[in-house]
N, C-alpha and C positions, 0 to 999 in steps of 0.2 A: 099718575104715579106708576111706579113699577109694580106689576102684579106679583112679582116674586116676593116683594116685601109683605104684601097682604097674605100670601100663602104661608110664609114663615110665621107671621103673626098668628095665623090660624092654627098652627101647630101648638102654640102655647095655650090657645083657647081649648083645644081638644084635651091637652094634658091636664089643664086645670079642671075641665069638666069631669074627667075620670077621677080626680082627687075629690072634688066636691060632692059628686053623686055617690061616692063610696064604692064604685065599681071595682077599682083596683084592690081595695081591701076585701071585698067580697070574693074576688078571685083567689086572693091569698088564703082566706078562710077555707074555701073549697079545697085548695091544694093541701092544706094541713090535714084535712079529713081523709083524702084518698091516697096520699103518698105512702103511708105506712112507714115501716122501719128499714126498708131495703135502701141501701146507699145508692145502688144503681138506679132504682126507681126515682129516688129523690133527685138525683142529678138530671135525669132525662126530663121529668116533669117540670122541674124548676127552670131548666134551660128553655124548654118549649114555651112555657107561660111567659117568661120574661121577654123572650124574643118576640112572641106574638104581641105583647103589650107595647114594646118599644117600636114596633112597626107603625104604630099610630100615635105615638107621643114621644116626648124627649127621651133619648136613651138614658140620660142621667136621671131623669125623673122616674123612669121605670125601675131602674136598679135601686134608687133610693127607697121607693115604696116597698121593695121586696127584701131589703136588708133585714128588717125586724122579722119578716116571715122566715127568711133563711135561718136566722138565729133560733127561732122557735122550732123549726124543723130539726136543727142540729141538736137542741136540747132534748127533744122528745125521742129522736132516733138514736141518740148517743153517738152521733157522727161529729167530729171536730168541725167547727164552723169554717175553718180555713179550706176545707175540702169542698165546700159548697159555694163560698163567696167568689172564688176566682172563676169557676165555670159560669156562674151567674153573670159576672161582669163581661165575659166573652159573649154570652148570649145577648146581653143588652146591646153590644156593639153590632153583632150580626143581625139583630132584628131591624136595625136601620137600613139594611140592604134589601128588605122584603117589599117595600112599597116606595112610591114616589115621595111621599111625605115622611118617610121613616127617618130621614136625616137631611138637614139643609143642603149639603153638597149635591144630593140627587136633584133637588129643585134648581140649584144653580146651573148644573149641566144641562138640564132639560130646557131651561130658559135661554141659555146660550144657543142651543140648537134651533130654537124657534126664531131667535133674532137673526140667525144666519140663513134663514129661509128653508131650513130642513125640518123634517118631521120630529116634533117633540116627543118625549117619552110619555106613555100613558100611565095610569095609576099603578098597574101591575106589571109594567115592563121589566122591573127588577126582580119580580117574584121567582121565576124559574131558577135563575142563577143563584139568587139569595137563598132559596130553599135548599138547593144542592149543597151550597157551602155550609149552611146551618146543619143539615143532616150529617154531612161528612165530619164536621167538628164534633157533634154529639157522639158519633160512633168512635171517633178518635179518643175523646175524653173517657168514654165508658170502657173501651178495650185497652187503651194504653195510657192515656193522659192521667187517669186517676192514680196510677202507680207513681207518677211524678209529682203529684200534689202533696203538700205537707201532711204528714201523718200524726204530728203532735198537736197539742192544743186541747183545751177542755171543751166538751160539748156545750153549745150555747154561747161560745165565745168568751167565757168567764176565765179570769186568771186568778191563780192563787195569790198573786201579789197585786190584787186589784186596788186601784186608787180609790180613795174615799171621795164622796161627793164634794167636799170642800177642796180637795186637791184638784179635781177636774174643773171646778168653777174658777180656781186661781189660775190653772194652766191655760184655760181658754179665754180668760179675761171677760167673763159674761156675768159678773156679779150684778151689774146694773140692769141687765136684761132678763134676769131670772126671777120669776114670781111664783109664790105658793098661794093657792086659793083653797078655801074651805067650802064644801058643798053642804048646804043646810039640809036638815032632815026632811023638809017638805019639798025639796027640789025634785022635778021630774027626772033628773039625771041619776037619782039614787037607784042603785041596782043595775045600771046599764054598763056595758063594757065600752071602751073607747070607740070601737067600731060602731056600736049601736047609737052612741051619743051624737055622732056626726058634729063634733065641736067646731071643726074648721068651717063647714058649710053653714051651720046655724049661728055661730057666734064669732067666726073669724079667729078662733083661738087654736094655736098649734101646740100640742102636748108632745 
């Protein structure tokens, strides 16, 4: 078979491993503790962490993991979520440029070079240029780009005209896929946060 297929499949294994072991969530908790209330620090740290994570897993997965983290940062620092989410999305895309496995197109190009009899890219061939572009983007966002970001919106991403739970269930047609479970008083999950409970890895449950 084509080794490229195996490599791309390996990307999904790495991403799932980061989810199941709780590494991604641990990084998010650390970020919440050190970011403080400075908007500039929030932007820089969030972009660096998301870019670093997406260098070794799916860009979409990395951004998805950090959406709730970004919303928590927004609420605690009093910064509109719209000013954090867009730079975070940029960082997720740029993170794929840091390593050979950062995004499937990198692997495709490297594989084609090998087939043509030329030297394939190594794991960190993309890193120097990728870092340069990432740093330049962060500098632009901090110095100029943040003035172009939306200034309105409630911290934490909440809206005054927020839809009710029933409205959301109806809008997304998920009534048959939504379940509510009760944790009994004797359960070992009592007193644990979602991050500590590791529900996805222990029980295959996504909350």
